[in-house]
N, C-alpha and C positions, 0 to 999 in steps of 0.2 A: 579157284586157286586151291592148290593142294593143301590139306591140312596135316600133311606129313612134317615130322620134326626134322629139320636139317641141321644136326648138331655139328656136322663135320666143317660146314662153311659160316656158322653163324658169326656175326661180328660182336662177339662178346670178347673183349680184350681188356687187358689191364693197361693203365696210363703209365708215366714214368714213376720210377721208385719213389721219388721224393714229393710226390702229389699227395695232398690231403683235401678234404672238403672245405670249400670256403663258405659258400651259402646255397641256399636252395630257393628257387622260384617255380610259382604254380605256372604250367604251360596250358594255353588254351587251345582247343581244336582249331584247325584251318578252317573247318565248315561246322554249321549247327552250333555255333557258340552259345546260344541262348537256350538250347536244350540242357539246362543244367538243373540240379537239385541242391538245395542248401540243407546241410546237416548241422544241427547244434551239438558240439561235442565239448563237454567241460566248459560250458557258458560261451564258448566260441564258434562263430559261424564259419563253415568249410565248404567249399565249393566243389561239388562231384559232378561227373556228367555220365548219363546212364549209356550203357553199350547195347544200342538197339540193333535191328537188323541191317541197316546201313553202315554200322561200325562207326568208329572215331578216326581221324586222321590228324596227325601232329607232324609239324616240321621242326626239327631240332638241329642245332649246331653244334658239332663236336670242337674239341674234347669235352665229355661231360658224362657224368654218372646219372643214369635216369632211375627214378623210383617210382614204381606203379603200386600205388595204394588202393586197394579194391574192398568193397563191402558189399554183402548181399541183403536186400530188404526180405522181410518176412512179416506174416501178420502178427498182430500184439501179442497173441496167446501161444505163439510157437517160441519155446525156449530151448530147444535142444540144439544140437550142432547140425549146421547145414553146409552141404557141399556147393561149391559153385566154380566155374571155369570161365575162360576167355582165351583168346589166341592173339598173339603178337606177330605181325608181319614186318620185317626190317627191310626197307629199301625195295619191296616188291619181290624179294626172292626167299629170304630166310624167315622160316615159321617156328614159332614156340607155342607150344599148348601149356597154359598155366592152369594147375588146380590147386584149390584151396578147401579147407574145411575147418570152420570156426564156430565158436558158440556165440550166442546173441548177447550184445552188450547192451543192458537194459536202459542204460542213462541216455542213449542217443535218441534225438528226435529230428522229425524232417519237418520243415515249413510247409512244404507242398503235401506230404503224405502224413498227416499226424497219427493215422491208425497203424501204420508200419513201425516195426523195429528193425535193427540192423545188426549184423554181426560184427565181431572185432575185425580189424583190418588184416588182410593179407598184403605182405611187402615182398616186392619182387625187383631185383635190381640188375641192371645191364649197364656196362660201361660202353661208352661210344667214342670211336677214334675222331681224330681231326676232320672236319668237313661238314656237309649239309646231308641230313639224314631224314627220311620219311618213315614214319611210324604209323601203321594201321593197326587199330584193335578191333577185332572182331567178336561178335557174338557167341557164346558157348553153346553146348549143346544141352537139350533136355532141362532147360530152365523156365521157371514160371514167371519171373520178373527179371528185368535187364539188371546187371551188375553194374554197380556204381563205381567209377574210376576217378583217381585223382593223380595226375602225373607231374612229378616234380623233376626239375633240371638242376643239378648240382655242379657248380664249377670247382676249381682246385687251386691250391697256393701250396708253396713249399712248407713243409711244417718245420717245428722249431728243432734245433739241434739237440737240445736236451730230452732225450728219450731214453728209455731203458727196456731191455729184453726180459719178457716174462716167460718163466717155465711152466708147463702144465702140472696141474697139482698131481694127478696120477697118470704115468705113462711108461712105456717100454724105454729101452736104453735109446739115447739119442742117435742120430744118423749123420755123419758129418758128409758135407757136399764139398768138393774140391773146385775152387774156381781160380786156376792158375797157382799162385803161391799162397792164396787164401784159403782158409777152411771155415765154413759156417755150419753151426749146429741147427740141425732140424729135428722134428718129432713126427712120426708115422700117424697118420689119421685114416680112418675108412668108416664105412657104415657100421662094422662090427668092432670097430676100435675108436670110439669117440674120444675127443680130449675136452678137459675142463680147464679153465683158467679163471683166477680172480683177478679184478682190477678195481683200483680205488679212483673214483671220479670227483670232480668233473675231469675228464680226458678223452682222448680219442685212441681208440684200440686199432691197431692194423693188424691184419692177419695175412701174411705172406705165404703162399702156397705154391708147390711144384707137383704136378702130376708125375706119377712113377710109371713110365712107359716100359712095357714088357715086350719081348720079341714079337709077340702075336698081335700087338696093337699098331696102327698106322702111324703115319708121320705126323698127323695132326688128330687131336681128341677133344672132346669137351667134358667138362665135369661140373658138378653143382656142389657148393657147400651151404649146410644148413645150420643156423646159429639160433640158439634158444637162451633165455634168461629165466631160469626157473621152468614154469610151463608155458611161459609167453615165447611166441617165435618172433625173433627179432628179424629176421628176413632170409631169403634163399638168394644165394649169388651164383651166377651163371658165368662160365668161362670157357674160352676156347684157347688152346695152347699147341705149341710143337715141341718136338726133341729138341734139347739144348745141346749145341755143338762144342760149348766152351766149359761145361761143367760135368762131373761124374759123381756117383755115390761110391765113396771109398770102400765100404764094407760089402756093397752088393754089384759086382761088376756086370752082372746080367741085366741090371736095371738102369734105364737112362731117364734122368730127371727132366722134366720138361721145363720150358721157359717160365720164370716166375710170374705170378699173377697176383693181385692184392685186392682186398676191400677193407673200408674202414667202417667203424661204428662209434657213435658218440656214447660214452660212458657217463651215466648221470653222477650226481654227487653221493658219495658214500661207498661202502664195499659192494661190489657186484660180481655175480658168478656167471660165467657163460659156457654153455655146451656146444662143441663144434664137431660136426660129422660130415662125411661125405654121402650124397644122396643118391648115389649111383651104386648099385649092386656090382661087386667084381672090381672096382676101382679103389686106389688108395693114393694119398697125397702125403708130401712131406711139408710141413709147416713150421713157421717161426711167428712170434707174437711181439709186436712193439707197442708200448704205451708211451704217449707225449701229450 
């Protein structure tokens, strides 16, 4: 199977605007369910599955937001950062290569491998549309040990009506998107122009984004949003979108906004700061932030 990343056709799409995460459940592979490893994290036992040569296969019913939580095992004395990778194949056609680099989290222990330590988790999110989906997770390249994977499936519910819009702390002038008789305020974000927001929890933060299509771009494009809280990577969110026929950027007639895509993250108790940037060079998005 080809290891090329087919971002043009990947099934990474947003669900309806009024959807929010309801709960998450651990998915078990459809094969080799007994090949698991138990990690003790903060006194809690967590089930992970090693990505070996034969890979791991899951069956998932959508609509759902899937979260790939991965860690890499290292010998006890290895304390530096470590790179690791794996490959996701959706429905036998669309391929994504996932690359992470994290430091060792010394407090984690393995029931089966007490001499190993494990990195902090890499979190990777994909939204799946309605229907049945096959997810294959394949072994990465040049790895001494198998990456450990924990796959969660999250359902959705309609969020509460009492939400508020958050303005980024430091930003360029806002950009108005016209939707018929309505105008919505967005803020530009890219790899070179990251945005920061503050949110007081416990709440849910929704990031709504639209890719800025230039004349040189195709009818469909993909993009990635990278979210951090301090030095901690909250996750990387992958989307595919197309040009919108019902909206336009008021101040930039040469730019066509993409159809909106969204992701949500849980904001813990207290005041929290988040940094948001586009992970793809040469691409920019327009963003809105809602807290509810």
